[in-house]
Wavefront OBJ file of the C-alpha trace (Angstrom):
o trace
v 0.177 -0.108 0.162
v 2.570 2.517 -1.362
v 0.646 5.109 -2.253
v -2.041 5.616 0.696
v 0.615 5.078 2.659
v 3.236 7.968 1.223
v 0.447 10.020 0.831
v -1.016 9.679 4.813
v 2.756 10.488 5.489
v 2.897 14.148 3.409
v -0.809 14.838 4.949
v 0.881 14.593 8.471
v 4.218 16.522 7.520
v 1.768 18.902 5.890
v -0.214 19.547 8.842
v 3.077 20.401 10.858
v 4.255 23.086 8.814
v 1.138 24.844 9.351
v 0.891 27.342 12.050
v -0.131 25.535 15.039
v -3.828 25.594 15.796
v -6.138 23.682 18.803
v -5.883 19.911 18.093
v -4.342 20.151 14.684
v -1.665 18.289 15.729
v -1.919 14.941 13.912
v 1.459 13.541 14.813
v 0.537 13.179 18.748
v -0.507 9.697 20.213
v -4.326 10.765 20.695
v -6.769 8.485 19.039
v -7.848 8.805 15.657
v -11.109 8.059 13.965
v -11.540 7.277 10.757
v -14.905 6.790 8.592
v -14.799 2.876 7.410
v -17.107 2.723 4.312
v -15.326 -0.930 3.701
v -14.511 0.178 -0.079
v -11.102 0.461 -1.665
v -10.517 4.226 -0.182
v -11.513 3.738 3.501
v -9.501 -0.144 3.279
v -6.538 1.615 1.613
v -6.791 4.372 4.778
v -7.132 1.989 7.377
v -4.554 -0.082 6.051
v -2.240 2.727 6.340
v -2.687 4.211 9.186
v -1.854 0.957 11.219
v 1.381 0.723 9.451
v 2.221 4.273 10.110
v 0.653 4.216 13.933
v 1.264 0.365 14.715
v 0.416 1.541 18.475
v -1.621 4.274 18.458
v -5.995 3.878 19.348
v -7.723 3.845 15.795
v -11.121 4.200 15.834
v -13.204 3.039 12.667
v -16.204 4.230 12.140
v -19.042 2.919 9.702
v -22.373 4.331 8.655
v -25.325 1.886 8.273
v -27.973 3.602 6.435
v -30.212 0.795 5.670
v -31.078 2.138 2.693
v -29.725 -0.488 0.328
v -30.276 -4.797 0.855
v -26.767 -5.244 1.252
v -25.816 -3.467 4.132
v -26.092 -5.615 7.174
v -23.158 -7.487 4.852
v -21.336 -4.362 4.618
v -21.680 -3.981 8.500
v -20.566 -7.173 9.197
v -17.188 -6.726 6.210
v -15.833 -3.888 7.973
v -16.359 -5.550 11.502
v -14.268 -8.856 10.528
v -11.795 -6.184 8.425
v -11.373 -4.451 11.802
v -11.475 -7.642 14.228
v -8.588 -9.070 11.961
v -6.381 -6.064 12.104
v -6.697 -5.263 15.513
v -8.891 -1.870 15.360
v -11.668 -0.648 17.316
v -14.957 -0.365 15.151
v -18.214 0.897 16.018
v -20.938 0.792 13.357
v -23.634 3.504 13.536
v -27.036 3.312 12.572
v -28.485 6.571 10.601
v -32.205 7.231 9.805
v -32.848 9.282 6.784
v -36.286 10.748 6.085
v -36.735 12.502 2.788
v -38.784 15.288 2.460
v -40.384 16.788 -0.844
v -37.979 18.534 -3.069
v -34.954 16.551 -0.969
v -32.495 14.312 -2.853
v -32.017 11.299 -0.994
v -28.492 10.934 -1.715
v -27.356 14.701 -0.424
v -29.919 13.520 2.846
v -27.650 10.505 3.577
v -24.516 12.439 3.229
v -25.324 14.972 5.323
v -26.298 12.241 8.199
v -23.211 10.292 7.554
v -21.099 13.266 8.081
v -23.089 14.524 11.465
v -23.151 11.104 12.927
v -19.511 10.691 12.362
v -18.647 13.296 13.478
v -20.501 12.839 16.426
v -19.022 9.683 16.951
v -15.147 10.915 16.541
v -16.045 13.580 19.142
v -17.131 11.471 21.476
v -14.384 9.079 21.613
v -12.198 11.814 22.288
v -10.428 11.692 19.001
v -9.144 15.177 17.779
v -9.203 14.126 13.976
v -11.462 12.016 11.834
v -9.752 10.952 8.368
v -12.127 10.028 5.241
v -10.572 7.808 2.820
v -11.904 10.206 -0.389
v -8.958 10.044 -2.973
v -8.378 12.110 -6.845
v -11.140 10.490 -8.922
v -13.679 11.705 -6.077
v -11.988 15.059 -6.006
v -12.313 15.388 -9.576
v -16.265 14.389 -9.773
v -17.126 16.441 -6.788
v -15.372 19.845 -9.119
v -17.260 18.678 -12.317
v -20.593 18.095 -10.416
v -20.143 21.610 -8.855
v -19.242 23.010 -12.637
v -22.402 21.544 -13.984
v -24.534 22.868 -11.178
v -23.176 26.310 -11.902
v -21.210 26.869 -8.482
v -18.965 29.332 -7.493
v -15.329 29.446 -5.923
v -17.008 27.703 -2.707
v -18.677 25.236 -4.330
v -15.970 24.573 -7.038
v -12.925 24.547 -4.430
v -14.774 20.875 -3.778
v -12.963 18.680 -1.083
v -10.795 20.744 1.039
v -8.003 18.321 2.436
v -7.974 19.627 6.012
v -11.164 21.991 7.797
v -12.262 22.163 11.520
v -16.056 20.908 11.828
v -17.728 21.910 14.917
v -14.667 20.909 16.794
v -13.514 17.737 15.288
v -10.439 18.240 12.372
v -11.501 16.379 8.934
v -8.638 15.197 6.664
v -8.654 14.100 3.246
v -4.857 12.436 3.372
v -5.981 10.427 -0.567
v -6.843 13.176 -2.368
v -3.396 12.914 -4.564
v -4.186 9.389 -4.798
v -5.957 7.836 -8.062
v -8.722 5.186 -6.920
v -7.062 2.512 -10.022
v -3.465 2.992 -7.791
v -5.265 2.100 -4.312
v -7.408 -0.801 -6.130
v -4.631 -2.450 -7.891
v -2.527 -1.872 -4.576
v -5.115 -4.287 -2.407
v -5.608 -6.707 -4.986
v -1.963 -7.382 -5.525
v -1.800 -7.973 -1.817
v -5.091 -10.091 -1.720
v -6.795 -7.842 0.441
v -10.953 -7.933 -0.049
v -12.967 -4.228 0.103
v -16.328 -3.699 -0.930
v -17.593 -2.895 -3.955
v -20.911 -0.753 -4.198
v -23.806 -1.065 -5.962
v -24.740 2.450 -6.135
v -21.361 2.899 -7.874
v -22.973 1.349 -10.884
v -26.631 3.150 -10.887
v -26.856 4.261 -13.901
v -29.116 7.623 -12.701
v -27.215 8.755 -10.636
v -24.934 12.044 -12.096
v -21.644 11.103 -10.461
v -21.582 7.970 -11.685
v -22.153 8.839 -15.099
v -19.042 12.086 -14.531
v -17.215 8.395 -13.691
v -18.117 6.146 -16.364
v -18.434 8.421 -19.346
v -17.087 12.026 -18.747
v -13.680 11.044 -16.912
v -12.211 9.164 -20.030
v -12.868 11.422 -22.332
v -10.557 13.820 -19.830
v -8.050 10.741 -19.647
v -7.758 11.397 -23.506
v -7.442 15.018 -23.924
v -5.161 15.266 -20.603
v -3.616 12.388 -19.194
v -2.483 14.522 -16.066
v -6.707 15.270 -15.003
v -6.480 14.268 -11.778
v -3.568 16.986 -10.895
v -4.875 19.465 -12.806
v -8.824 19.670 -11.538
v -7.153 19.399 -8.549
v -5.102 22.343 -8.872
v -8.034 24.241 -10.149
v -10.002 23.159 -6.489
v -7.187 24.576 -4.814
v -7.330 27.720 -6.682
v -11.111 28.049 -5.847
v -10.535 27.233 -2.348
v -7.907 30.298 -2.099
v -10.390 32.517 -3.793
v -13.302 31.289 -1.471
v -11.657 31.411 1.355
v -10.585 35.181 0.855
v -14.509 35.384 -0.415
v -15.672 34.248 3.271
v -12.969 36.350 5.354
v -14.575 39.823 3.576
v -18.367 38.491 4.036
v -17.296 37.506 7.492
v -15.906 41.016 8.429
v -19.261 42.589 6.355
v -21.210 40.360 8.638
v -20.103 41.835 11.771
v -20.740 45.433 10.069
v -24.475 44.790 9.586
v -25.729 41.898 12.069
v -27.453 42.950 15.377
v -29.665 41.179 17.476
v -32.959 41.172 15.609
v -30.965 40.098 12.585
v -29.254 41.875 9.513
v -29.791 45.751 9.038
v -31.693 45.850 5.419
v -30.157 49.519 4.937
v -26.881 47.945 5.325
v -26.943 45.242 3.123
v -29.129 48.041 0.141
v -25.693 50.395 0.408
v -23.782 47.182 -1.151
v -23.428 45.644 -4.429
v -25.401 42.543 -5.109
v -22.761 40.389 -5.183
v -21.294 41.400 -2.260
v -24.743 41.011 -0.247
v -25.117 37.781 -1.467
v -21.761 36.762 0.097
v -23.157 38.172 3.292
v -26.362 36.340 3.327
v -24.413 33.399 2.983
v -22.110 33.438 5.732
v -25.252 34.666 7.530
v -26.934 31.646 6.605
v -24.306 29.515 7.351
v -23.515 30.864 10.854
v -27.377 29.605 11.039
v -26.828 26.284 10.006
v -28.902 26.717 7.298
v -27.415 25.482 3.442
v -28.383 27.784 0.815
v -28.365 27.642 -3.366
v -27.879 30.192 -5.661
v -31.368 30.334 -6.475
v -32.513 30.771 -2.846
v -29.748 33.820 -2.570
v -30.883 35.148 -5.777
v -34.470 35.330 -4.453
v -33.697 36.677 -1.551
v -31.645 39.059 -2.897
v -34.440 40.416 -5.249
v -36.691 40.769 -2.253
v -34.609 42.728 0.036
v -34.288 45.293 -3.146
v -38.057 45.394 -3.819
v -39.939 48.616 -1.991
v -40.210 48.321 1.862
v -43.749 48.190 1.488
v -43.686 44.709 -0.153
v -43.497 41.586 1.609
v -41.088 39.355 2.252
v -41.256 36.043 2.962
v -39.331 33.048 2.149
v -38.379 29.412 3.713
v -35.261 28.225 3.099
v -34.526 24.918 4.543
v -37.058 25.262 6.359
v -36.516 28.442 8.267
v -38.660 31.339 7.585
v -37.192 34.822 6.487
v -38.920 38.011 7.225
v -38.589 42.142 7.085
v -39.118 43.494 10.324
v -38.681 47.398 10.824
v -35.312 47.476 8.744
v -33.834 44.232 10.073
v -33.822 40.795 7.981
v -34.852 38.453 10.834
v -34.535 34.574 10.383
v -36.495 31.896 12.633
v -34.769 28.773 12.062
v -36.565 25.106 11.508
v -37.068 23.439 14.940
v -35.572 20.328 13.517
v -34.524 18.973 10.128
v -35.086 15.843 8.295
v -31.703 14.136 9.962
v -32.237 11.896 13.192
v -29.437 11.229 14.737
v -29.469 9.031 17.197
v -27.574 9.186 20.607
v -23.943 7.736 20.448
l 1 2 3 4 5 6 7 8 9 10 11 12 13 14 15 16 17 18 19 20 21 22 23 24 25 26 27 28 29 30 31 32 33 34 35 36 37 38 39 40 41 42 43 44 45 46 47 48 49 50 51 52 53 54 55 56 57 58 59 60 61 62 63 64 65 66 67 68 69 70 71 72 73 74 75 76 77 78 79 80 81 82 83 84 85 86 87 88 89 90 91 92 93 94 95 96 97 98 99 100 101 102 103 104 105 106 107 108 109 110 111 112 113 114 115 116 117 118 119 120 121 122 123 124 125 126 127 128 129 130 131 132 133 134 135 136 137 138 139 140 141 142 143 144 145 146 147 148 149 150 151 152 153 154 155 156 157 158 159 160 161 162 163 164 165 166 167 168 169 170 171 172 173 174 175 176 177 178 179 180 181 182 183 184 185 186 187 188 189 190 191 192 193 194 195 196 197 198 199 200 201 202 203 204 205 206 207 208 209 210 211 212 213 214 215 216 217 218 219 220 221 222 223 224 225 226 227 228 229 230 231 232 233 234 235 236 237 238 239 240 241 242 243 244 245 246 247 248 249 250 251 252 253 254 255 256 257 258 259 260 261 262 263 264 265 266 267 268 269 270 271 272 273 274 275 276 277 278 279 280 281 282 283 284 285 286 287 288 289 290 291 292 293 294 295 296 297 298 299 300 301 302 303 304 305 306 307 308 309 310 311 312 313 314 315 316 317 318 319 320 321 322 323 324 325 326 327 328 329 330 331 332 333 334 335 336
């Protein structure tokens, strides 16, 4: 498993070179959590972590959505693998409820990440590592491009970021999926093959099967090239977010956001502030929702401003844009 082990070592060195932040030292001896689906990528990462840290406490976390007939068999495979390798394994049960207009795949993804972060935090782990690789990054970038996303969406997946007190790392973003599979096959290590990866109605699968081969013919180094584009977009997105955070502080008050302040800014700047505000409230928004909100803010003050984003209600009241977040979402997370 040269590719995964080399990538993990490089990832640890890169974290050591960065300015110290609380909990960001991956080279310590504290417990470490790894998301483990049982697929080739997470299996390669788990094996690399065992070799790099043979005496470190590793926690393999597997999310059981119950959305596929083979979900029980997948969980059993991960338990057997971890038992064979002497790694603590925990299977997390998730319930996903699909609301009208929601993507079941997206809701399952949100449930998975929320459960993994909670479990890592409960186990006392400062870091949660994922096995996302270069192919995943390229597919994520292309999906965002097809949605018409801006710099934040085109930044795809960060190599490392902190979420609710847990550092999330993706050490394998520079590894090709084919290399990881080939090395596992050569070592005789079994891994799961998710049938959902072959579903013809999922756009990500069509990108993988139909678009990536074309890109490979046009540009053999497509993984590195698209990964570099994502990194540049991440830098631009961070600059926008820093500016939006300063603007947000300038126009925020206890009731919400000052409409007069918002109206003084050009539309693009106003939109970034609204995105930052909604993110802080824990609400996910898309470009169409932000455009609609901007149009309503620009309407005459006597016009009604009433809309919902991610179940939350937004309205205009006495010079303020106010928001009442939804009392509950579509994800039910059981107690850990």
